[in-house]
Structure formats: C-alpha cells, structure tokens
N, C-alpha and C positions, 0 to 999 in steps of 0.2 A: 626458394626463399621461405625461411623461418614459417611453422606453427605453429602458433600463438599457444602458448597455453594449458586455455581453454578449451582448445576446442582435440579430442582424440580420436585418434588414425579409427575408429570405427563407425563416424562419425555425429556419437554420441557429445555433451562437455561438461565441466568441471569447474569447482570449484576455486577463486585464483589458491596462490600459495601463502599458509598458512589459514588457513582457514577452518573452525571447527570442527570439529570430524563428530558424526553421530555416534550413539551412545549404540558399543556392542553385544551388549547384554539386554537393549534393549527388546522387546516381544507382544507384540503388537497380538490385540484381542478383544472383538467386537467385545464379544461377551464382559469382561474382566469395562474399559472404558460405559457401559450402559450401564451396569450398575454399580460406579464409581458414579456417574453425571449424575444419577436417580440421588444421590446425596447433595446437589447444587440448588441452594436457596434465588430459584432463578425473580427473581421480584426485583426487577429496576425501575427506580421511583419515576417517575410524573417528571424531578423536578429535573430530570436529563434530557428530556423530552419540549423540545419548544413546540408548541401550538403550530396545526394547519395554519389559518389566518395566519399570522402569523411569517410562520413557513412564505408565504403566494404573499405575503407583502412588502416580508422582504425584501424578496423577488423583484417586485415591481420599481421600489423607491430604491433598489442601487444599479438600474441597470445603465446608468452614467457613471459608478462607478469600481475603480479593481479589490475587487473582496474574492474570500474564498471562505467558502459553505463546507461541511460535511455533509452529505449527505446516508451515512449508514460503511459504519466497515475502513471499509483501505478507495470507497467511492465518495470523490469530492470535484466543487467546481468552483475550478479560477477564473477569473474573471482578469486579463489583464490587457491594460487600454479596452481594444473592439473585438479581439480572442479570447474567449472562452475556450477550457476546455476543460475534458470531465476527463477522471480517472478513476481504472477498473470499476469501473457497470457493470452491480450486475442489485438486484430491481425481483430478481424470482425470491418469493417462495420458499423457497432449499439452494444450499450446494452441494449441486451433484446434479444423475444425471437421470432425467423422467424426473418421479419423485422420489429418487433416492436421500441420502446426501442430508448432513445437518442442518436442520428446520432455522427458520430467525423469529427471533424473540424482541425482537423490537421490525418497526413496521418501518421501508426507507425516508425520507425525509417530506419526499416528492414519491408521488409514481409518475414511469416513464414518459408519460404524455405531457407531463406539469414542467419540462428539462428545461430549459428556456437553450436556443437554439447554440450546438454546439460546432465548435472550428476544430479543434484536437483532440483528437478521443486515444487515453495515451494508456499501453498495456502495459504492467508489468512484468507478469506470467502463463501459465496456464493455469495452472492449477482454477478448481470451477468456482468456489468462492470468491475468483479475479476474474478470469475467463463463464462468462456467465453465457451461451451458446444464445438462450428464449429473450435477453438481452437486446445480443449482438440481435436475431435474427429479427426485432420491433423495434430494432433500434429510429427511435424515426429521422436523425438527423445521418445517410447513407453519403450526402456529400461532403463530410467529415473529415479532417488530413489522417491519417487512424497511424498511426507510432509504434513501434512492438521490436520483440524480440527478433534472433534470426528464426525458419519455419514454420511461420504461425500464418502469415499470408491466408493460407488455403480458409482455410474459416470465417475472412473478410470475403474473400474474391466471391465464394458460394450465397455469400450473404448480398450484393452487389457494392459492397461498398470501392468507390469510381479507387481514389486515392490512396490505398497502401502503403508500405514503407514500413520493408525489415531493416535490421537494425544491429547492427556486434554493435560490444564493449567499445568503447570511447567516438562509434560514428557520431557525427554530427547533421541538424536540418534545421537549416538557419529559415522564419517559417518566415521572416521580416527583413528592417531596420533595427527593430527594437526587440526579435526575440528572438532566441535559436537553443536549441535541446536538445542534449548530448544524448546518448545509452550508456550506464555506469556498466558497471560490475555490483553483483551483494554476494550475500554466500547461501544458495537455495539452490534448488531443484526441479525438474519438468514432471507431466507424467498425470494423463487422461484417462491412463489403461490399460492392460498388460502387457502389450509390450513395446510399450515409446516411455520406458523411461531414459529422463535427460538427454532426448532425441531432442527438442527444443531448450532453447538460451533462454537466460533470468535478465531480469537486472533490475536500473534506479533510471531514477531520469534528474540529471537537471539541469535546467529552464531559465535559462541566465534573460533579469529582461530589465531595461534602462541601466544596467548599470546595476543590476542587481542577483543574487544568487538563491534558487529556490532548489532543494532540492527529497526528490519523493523518493524513498528509499524503502519498498514492501514488495514481497517479506525478506527479511533478512534476518541471519543468523549475525555471529561474532567472528572478527578475520582481522589478521593486520592487511587489507586495502584500507581500513579505512582514514589510517594514519595515512596509507601515499596520498588516497582523493583529501584530504584531507591540507596532505603537500603541495597540492598539484592545482589542484579547483579553492582552496578554503582565504581568506573567513568562510563560510559557507550561512548566509542572509536570516534564513526559515528553511530547517532539515522535518520536514515532515518522514516518522518511522515507528515500526509495527511495536506495540506494547502489549500484545493480549498473549496470545497460545504456543503456552510454556510450562507447562504444566503436565509430563504425561504418568506421573507416577502416582502408583508401584507398578507402571507398564516398565515404567525407566526408570533405569538404578540409581537417579538421582532428581530428586523435587528440586522443579524452577529451572529446571533444565534442559533448551531444546536446540543440534545442532542451528536448528532454520527460523526461527526466533525466537527474536532475544527477549529477555525480559525487564522490568521496565527497569534495572540498576543495567542492563548490563545495553539499554536500548541508552539511554542516558549516559553514558564510556563511548558511544562512539558517535553519538550528538557529538562531544566531546574529540575527540576523537577528529572529528569535522573542521574543525573549530567555530562550529556552527555556534547563534548570535541567539536561535531562538529552535521551541525542538514542537513543533505535533506528535503529541501520539496517535494516535490511533490502530488498528485491530485491536475493535474490543466491543463489545456493546452488541453486537449484531447474531453475530452466531456461537453457540456451544462445540467450537473445534478441539477446547483441550481438558480439564483436568480443577485448574483455580475457580476459586470463591470469580461469578461475575462482573465485581465489581472491585475487587483487590490492583486491577491496573493499570487503573487512573489513578488508587487512591497512592500508589508505590510509587509512578512513578513520580506525580508532586513532591510526597512525603521526603523522597531522596534527593531533589535538584539540587539544591546545595549540595550537597555532600560528593558534587560531579562540578563542582562554581558556576552554576544556574542560579537565576537569580527564582521564585518557587513560582512568578505570574510571566514568566520565560520560558516554564515548561506547560504548553500549554494542553488543557486539556476540551473543546468541541464536543458541546448538546448537540443529539442529534438535530436536525436542521438550522443549525448556529450557521449567523453569518456574520465574518467577521471582516473587516472593510482592511486594507493590507496597508494602504496608510497610518495607524494603527499600528499592527504588526514588525512591521519593518525596525527594524533601532535609528535611530534617525543621530542615534551620537555621535 
C-alpha cells in the first residue's frame, strides 16, 4: 500500500505538497521578542467584550437555537440541533507548561464551570494555545466525544475521557443522521517538547450539518491544498480561520509573513480558494503570540474583504462572548 505523502518514514508528519515553507533566515530570540512585545499597546477596548451578564443571559436564552459563540482565541461553542461542540478549549491564564508561556490579556467569556454540556470536543493540534492540559484535566464533561488528529489520544485517556477518536486526514465520523465531521489537511506543525516535533498530526475540521458546510481551520498557513479542498468540498457556507500571529519581524526577514499562520489578507485568500460564502476571523485578541498590534488583525480583515470578493459583512469578527445564530450566519440565498 502506497504511503500517504504527509506520513514520513521516521514516524513524523509533514504538510501537503505546495505549502508555504518556513523562512530559512528566521532567527528566534526570546530577548528580541520580549523587547519588541513591550512596544505593543495592550489596550483592549471594552467594546470588544460582551459583559458577563449578557453572555450568561444569551447562553440561557439560546438553549433551543443553533448558534456559535466566541469564548476567546480559537475556543468556540457551536450548537447544532441537540449537539454542542467546543473547539480547542483553552481556559487557562497562560498558554504554556505550568506558569510559562504567553499570558492572556483578555479573560475567556465563560469560566470552564459555566460552559454548557458539550457533546463533541474538537482539537486541531497540540500547541499550548490549543491543547491546554489544565482545561483537559478539569473539563467537566468527560463523556464528550473527542475528535483529534493522530498521536494525541493518550492525553485524553489519562484524563478519563472514554470516547476518544484519533483521525487521519480525510477520515470521517458520523455523529448522527444530520451531522458528519471530517478531518482535513491544514498547513501547520506540532510540538510540545524538545523531542516531539511533528510526531503528532494537525488539521482542520469540516462539519456537515443538514446540508450546510462549516470549516474550522486553525491554525494554518498558505498552501495550494486549499484550492483542492475548495474543488472537492466547496462551496463552504462558513469558514473559521486564523487571522492573528503572523508578524515575527525583525526575527523574520519579512514582515507580516508566517509559514504557519495566515495574515488577514492570506486568510481571506484561503477562504476564497475554499469557495467560502462567509468567513469568521479568529485566533486574535487573547494571547500575544507575535508582534503585530493586537487590534490590527480584525481591522485588516474587514478592510480587505472586498478585494477578495467578500462583502464586508461576510467577513465576520466576533466580540469575546458574542453569540450569533446560525440561521443569521448561513447564506440563505
């Protein structure tokens, strides 16, 4: 049987053919990063955060509705029929082992003990700002069905999750008659220690629900795979995609360019490749992972939407804690 391209002989994984490659002149330095980080204006407007009282009210009022709610970073709640999905849940104060790693500069919209009962736990990859072990250990709904890429099952089994499903790219799991989830490729990498680089897989999730298609694509860089996915699975009704963590200059030789995180314009371009009708920009407003101004990603995302064939209103930015009903998000034309 022919080995899949993304499976290497040494047991590690690689990105699809035609993916953007890392800048070979990139020279990571904690010293430089922290010096540059101090120059950032960390003022985050209260107008970008829904007050807790309203978040809890909406959570109660929309119990019988299909909705999407932003908790922060890449953590969303998606309610589809009687099924509630949570994506890359991170509720810790920092993204790193123990007390190390970037600190949150905005709080999650809900505390972990305030989230509704979840049926499905989606994990895209093992980086600390997505696979948060404190959250996994304390997660209140261990009966949730966990979907994750190859190599990550052990982290959930040791924390008493019972229904844990490792997936390779293009594997599908049918949840019920109306809901099917497929793991699709993304352009990224994996690492949690000095010895495990790319030993576990990463990916995006295609969620198909009652004839509608939702793609949760986080994290990803640019690659020709997205035109292929658009041709095979498109049009996509609603695409979630990262729009932050793209500027590592002066450590990188090029500003606003990352092999593993799309900048806002690249995100719009990938959404176009996917034949997306609407696109949600995420992965900003929570942690300082790179050196662009903290409010730049959503501004550039909205300002450039029309250049990529989207109406400004179809390039969607959530406030932290905001709920939107799917019937209002889906294109009904």
